[in-house]
C-alpha positions in Angstrom: 112.3 93.8 80.2 110.3 97.0 81.0 107.1 96.5 83.3 103.7 98.4 82.9 104.0 101.4 84.6 100.2 102.3 85.6 98.9 105.8 87.6 99.3 106.2 91.5 98.1 109.2 93.1 100.4 110.0 95.9 100.0 112.0 99.5 103.5 112.2 101.4 102.0 113.5 104.6 100.9 110.3 105.4 102.3 107.7 102.6 99.5 107.4 101.1 100.0 105.4 97.5 96.6 104.5 95.9 96.3 103.4 92.6 92.1 104.9 93.0 91.8 109.2 92.4 88.3 109.0 95.0 90.4 110.1 97.5 90.7 114.3 96.6 93.4 114.3 99.0 96.4 112.9 97.1 99.2 115.2 96.2 100.8 114.0 93.2 100.4 111.9 90.8 103.5 109.6 89.4 103.6 106.5 87.3 105.4 103.8 88.3 106.5 99.9 87.9 105.7 97.6 90.9 109.3 97.5 91.7 109.4 101.5 91.8 106.5 101.6 93.5 107.4 98.8 96.4 110.7 101.3 96.4 109.4 104.7 97.5 106.8 102.2 99.8 109.7 101.5 102.3 111.3 104.7 102.1 107.5 105.8 103.7 108.0 102.5 105.6 111.2 103.8 106.9 110.5 107.7 107.4 107.3 105.9 109.6 110.1 104.3 111.7 112.2 107.2 111.9 109.1 109.6 113.3 108.7 107.1 116.1 111.6 107.3 117.1 112.1 111.5 116.7 108.8 111.3 118.6 110.8 109.7 121.7 113.6 112.1 120.5 111.5 114.6 121.1 110.4 113.7 124.8 114.8 114.3 125.7 115.6 117.2 127.0 118.8 117.9 126.5 119.0 116.1 122.6 119.3 119.3 120.6 117.4 119.4 117.2 120.6 120.0 115.3 122.9 117.0 116.3 119.4 114.4 116.4 120.6 111.3 114.1 117.5 110.5 113.4 116.1 114.1 111.9 119.0 113.6 109.7 118.2 110.5 108.7 114.3 111.5 108.3 115.0 114.3 105.9 118.1 112.0 103.5 114.6 109.9 102.5 112.0 112.7 102.3 115.0 113.9 99.4 114.1 110.7 97.9 110.6 110.3 98.3 109.9 114.1 96.5 113.6 112.5 94.1 111.6 110.1 92.7 107.8 111.7 92.5 110.5 114.4 90.7 111.3 111.9 88.5 107.9 109.4 87.8 106.0 112.4 88.7 103.3 114.2 85.7 104.2 117.7 84.8 102.6 119.4 87.8 104.6 117.2 90.0 107.7 118.2 88.5 106.3 121.7 88.5 105.6 121.6 92.3 108.6 119.7 93.4 110.9 122.1 91.6 109.0 125.5 93.4 109.9 123.5 96.9 114.0 123.4 96.1 114.2 120.1 98.4 116.3 118.0 96.0 120.1 118.6 95.4 121.4 121.0 92.5 123.4 119.4 90.2 127.0 121.5 89.8 
């Protein structure tokens, strides 16, 4: 049984997911069920944790950015976030994400 979809307002920068458009800081509008919102929240939480690891790594001068697993993990997760928003988003969200060229291309 497909759960009922609700409208959510997403701010990727802060990781905020809201059912209220009272804040003008949202970036995308999506239609999602509870399971999809839980999955998106877990991705945001995972990136928040990775951001802290990156903060501490930034203070270790001998580690270069391009050899850093935490940065790779963040990049992978943010790509998953944008993939979900593209899948669940309205037409404007889809167009914006496609213009970013952040999603892998299908060959």
